[in-house]
C-alpha positions in Angstrom: -19.0 2.3 -16.4 -16.9 2.9 -13.5 -16.3 6.7 -13.0 -13.0 6.6 -11.2 -12.1 9.2 -8.7 -9.3 9.0 -6.2 -7.6 12.4 -5.0 -6.4 11.5 -1.7 -6.0 8.6 0.8 -8.9 9.7 3.3 -12.1 10.8 1.6 -15.3 8.8 1.8 -14.6 5.3 0.1 -17.1 4.1 -2.4 -15.6 1.3 -4.4 -12.6 -0.7 -3.7 -10.8 -3.8 -4.9 -9.8 -6.0 -2.0 -7.3 -8.8 -2.4 -8.0 -12.5 -1.7 -6.2 -15.1 0.4 -8.2 -17.9 -0.9 -6.3 -20.7 -2.7 -3.1 -19.0 -1.7 -0.7 -21.7 -2.4 2.0 -23.4 -0.4 4.6 -21.7 1.7 7.2 -20.3 -0.7 10.6 -21.6 -0.9 13.5 -19.4 0.4 14.6 -18.5 -3.0 11.1 -17.4 -4.0 10.8 -14.6 -1.2 10.1 -11.2 -2.4 11.1 -9.3 0.7 13.1 -9.9 3.8 10.2 -10.2 6.3 8.7 -13.0 4.3 12.0 -14.7 4.2 12.4 -14.3 8.0 9.1 -16.2 8.5 9.8 -19.0 5.8 13.2 -19.7 7.7 11.5 -19.6 11.1 8.7 -21.9 9.9 6.2 -19.2 11.0 5.0 -18.1 7.5 1.2 -17.5 7.8 -1.3 -20.2 6.9 -4.1 -19.7 4.3 -6.8 -20.5 6.8 -5.9 -17.7 9.2 -5.2 -15.2 6.4 -8.7 -15.8 5.0 -10.2 -15.0 8.4 -8.3 -11.8 8.7 -9.3 -10.7 5.2 -13.0 -11.5 5.7 -12.7 -9.4 8.9 -11.5 -6.4 6.8 -14.3 -7.2 4.2 -16.9 -7.1 7.0 -15.8 -3.6 8.1 -15.8 -2.3 4.6 -19.3 -3.5 4.0 -20.4 -2.1 7.4 -19.7 1.4 5.9 -21.6 0.7 2.7 -18.4 0.3 0.6 -18.9 -1.8 -2.6 -16.1 -4.4 -2.4 -14.9 -6.1 -5.5 -12.6 -9.2 -5.3 -10.1 -10.7 -7.9 -10.9 -13.9 -9.6 -9.3 -16.8 -8.0 -5.9 -18.0 -9.3 -5.2 -21.5 -8.0 -2.4 -21.8 -5.6 -1.5 -18.2 -5.9 -0.9 -15.2 -3.4 -3.6 -12.3 -4.4 -3.6 -10.6 -1.2 -1.8 -7.4 -2.1 -4.0 -5.8 -4.6 -2.3 -2.4 -4.2 0.9 -3.5 -6.1 -0.9 -4.3 -9.3 -2.5 -0.8 -10.2 -3.6 2.5 -8.9 -6.0 5.4 -9.7 -5.0 8.9 -9.8 -7.8 11.4 -10.3 -9.8 9.3 -13.0 -6.9 7.4 -14.6 -6.2 3.7 -13.8 -2.6 3.1 -14.0 -1.4 -0.6 -14.4 1.8 -1.3 -12.6 4.8 -2.8 -14.1 5.1 -5.4 -11.4 7.4 -8.4 -10.9 6.9 -10.6 -14.1 5.9 -13.4 -11.8 2.8 -11.4 -10.6 1.3 -10.4 -14.1 -1.5 -12.9 -13.5 -2.8 -10.8 -10.7 -3.8 -8.1 -13.1 -5.5 -10.6 -15.4 -7.6 -11.6 -12.3 -9.1 -8.1 -12.0 -9.7 -7.6 -15.9 -13.4 -7.9 -15.4 -13.2 -4.7 -13.2 -10.9 -2.9 -15.7 -13.3 -3.8 -18.5 -15.9 -1.6 -16.7 -13.5 1.4 -17.0 -13.5 3.9 -19.8 -10.6 2.5 -22.0 -9.1 5.9 -22.7 -8.6 6.2 -19.0 -6.6 3.0 -18.5 -2.9 3.2 -19.0 0.2 1.0 -19.0 3.6 2.6 -18.5 6.5 1.6 -21.0 8.7 -1.5 -19.8 11.5 0.7 -18.3 9.1 2.5 -15.9 8.9 0.5 -12.6 6.1 1.9 -10.3 3.9 0.0 -7.7 0.6 1.3 -5.9 2.3 1.1 -2.4 4.8 3.8 -3.4 2.0 6.2 -4.8 0.2 8.3 -2.3 -2.2 11.0 -3.1 -2.8 14.3 -1.1 -4.9 16.5 -3.0 -2.6 18.7 -5.2 0.4 16.5 -4.3 1.3 12.9 -5.5 3.9 11.6 -3.0 6.0 8.7 -4.6 8.5 6.4 -2.9 11.6 5.4 -4.8 15.1 4.1 -4.4 17.8 6.2 -5.9 20.8 4.1 -5.1 23.0 3.0 -8.0 22.5 -0.6 -7.1 18.7 -0.3 -7.7 18.7 -3.4 -10.0 20.1 -5.6 -7.3 17.4 -4.8 -4.9 14.2 -6.9 -5.4 12.8 -4.6 -2.5 13.3 -1.5 -4.8 9.9 -1.4 -6.6 9.7 2.1 -8.1 12.5 3.8 -10.2 13.2 7.3 -11.3 11.6 6.6 -14.5 8.4 5.8 -12.6 8.5 9.2 -10.9 9.1 10.9 -14.2 6.3 9.0 -15.8 3.9 10.5 -13.3 5.2 13.9 -13.5 4.5 13.9 -17.3 1.0 12.2 -17.0 -0.1 14.7 -14.4 1.6 18.0 -15.1 -0.9 19.9 -12.9 0.1 17.8 -9.9 3.0 18.6 -7.5 4.9 15.3 -7.6 7.3 14.8 -4.9 9.5 11.7 -4.6 10.9 10.2 -1.4 14.1 8.2 -1.3 13.4 5.2 0.8 15.7 3.0 2.9 16.0 -0.7 1.5 17.4 -3.8 2.8 17.2 -7.3 1.4 18.2 -8.8 4.6 16.8 -6.8 7.5 13.1 -6.3 7.4 13.4 -3.7 10.3 15.4 -1.5 7.9 13.5 -2.0 4.7 10.8 0.4 3.6 9.3 -1.8 0.9 7.0 0.9 -0.2 6.2 4.6 0.8 3.2 3.3 2.8 5.7 1.2 5.2 6.9 4.5 6.6 4.3 7.1 6.0 0.5 7.6 5.6 -1.8 10.6 5.9 -4.8 10.2 8.0 -7.9 12.6 8.3 -7.6 16.1 7.0 -4.1 17.0 8.2 -2.6 14.2 10.1 -0.1 11.4 9.4 1.7 8.5 10.6 5.6 8.5 9.8 8.7 6.6 10.5 11.6 9.1 10.3 14.4 6.5 9.7 12.6 5.0 6.5 13.9 8.0 4.5 17.4 8.0 3.2 17.5 11.9 3.2 16.5 13.9 6.2 15.2 16.6 3.7 12.5 14.3 2.5 11.3 13.7 6.1 11.4 17.4 6.8 9.3 18.1 3.6 6.5 16.0 5.4 7.1 17.6 8.7 6.8 21.1 7.3 3.8 20.2 5.2 1.7 18.5 7.9 3.2 20.1 11.1 5.2 18.1 13.5 2.3 18.1 16.1 0.1 16.5 13.5 2.4 13.5 12.8 2.5 10.3 14.8 6.1 9.0 15.0 6.3 5.2 14.9 9.4 3.3 16.3 11.7 0.9 14.4 9.6 -2.0 15.7 6.2 -0.3 15.0 7.4 0.3 11.4 8.4 -3.5 11.3 4.8 -4.4 12.2 3.5 -2.1 9.6 1.9 0.5 11.9 1.8 3.0 9.0 -0.1 0.7 6.8 -3.6 1.3 8.1 -6.4 2.2 5.8 -8.9 5.1 5.8 -12.7 4.5 4.8 -13.6 8.2 5.6 -12.1 11.3 7.1 -12.8 10.2 10.6 -12.6 6.3 10.1 -9.4 4.2 10.1 -9.2 0.5 9.9 -6.2 -0.6 12.0 -4.6 -3.8 13.4 -5.8 -4.5 16.9 -2.2 -4.9 18.4 -1.3 -1.3 17.3 -2.2 0.0 21.0 -0.1 3.1 20.9 -1.1 4.2 17.4 -4.9 3.4 17.9 -5.0 5.4 21.2 -3.4 8.2 19.4 -6.0 8.0 16.6 -8.9 8.0 19.1 -7.4 11.0 21.1 -7.5 12.8 17.8 -11.2 12.1 17.1 -10.9 9.1 14.9 -13.2 6.1 14.9 -10.8 3.0 14.9 -12.0 -0.1 13.4 -9.6 -2.7 14.9 -9.2 -6.1 13.1 -6.7 -9.0 13.4 -4.1 -8.7 10.5 -0.9 -9.9 12.1 -0.6 -12.9 10.2 -0.8 -11.2 6.8 1.7 -8.6 8.1 4.3 -11.4 8.1 4.6 -11.0 4.4 5.6 -7.2 4.7 2.2 -5.9 3.8 -0.9 -4.8 5.7 -4.2 -3.1 5.2 -3.4 -0.4 2.7 -1.4 -3.1 0.7 -4.5 -5.2 0.4 -6.8 -2.6 -1.3 -7.0 -0.9 -4.6 -9.4 2.0 -4.2 -11.5 3.1 -7.3 -13.8 5.7 -6.1 -13.7 8.0 -3.2 -15.7 11.2 -2.5 
């Protein structure tokens, strides 16, 4: 039995599901793109190749194993993108919550069913149909649950709007002892530099009291100021529009002082090291072309 335990983003990682780029399928057609960044690369004929993405994911796998993390992988679905395990489910405390994801992606959950079968069935939940919520929008910070959402009246018109107000409400009711704080995110169907697909595209905590943040990813300045006041401005690394586009906030913590980051994130990686972090740099720029990076590829099950 897996004794699930996730209370924050940075405690010592023990067990994680890491997505897979094997048998990834052909480059999607224009009309199949789920986000503006993928669309951009499909149109430019620069969409990532499976062979390159497999190499990047194996580099990530090697770093996780170097730190003694148990790494579980999804069963292979032929000709199918299974890289972004974060979207399909997430753990809060000892509860595994299955995401109501885009219908096309339901098979990804089936590919980790062998992992779910090792969990206590009473600790596995599936929200009702009207609840939209994805793991990239859910971020734990001890007593807090931060949730990215989109409050625009045109929510249903945005394939990039992944978590709705019903999703926020569902988590509030499921975890009455947590402080659930939602953040209204900027969305764009056509410009990837102005699209915070998930909360982890514009914010992520690192260590005990620090974070990476992109101010313009929040529709309301009050939401940004909430995080500034909680963490302290001096503890936040502010990324630029281009750094947000390149997914600088989507790094991944193995421990309080160990962060896996993309090797091209020079400014961020220098800041992390200056603040006492061990930075494990790996290549992940090809996977980034699909508007997802290191955190998106993982589904942590046990920390601590």
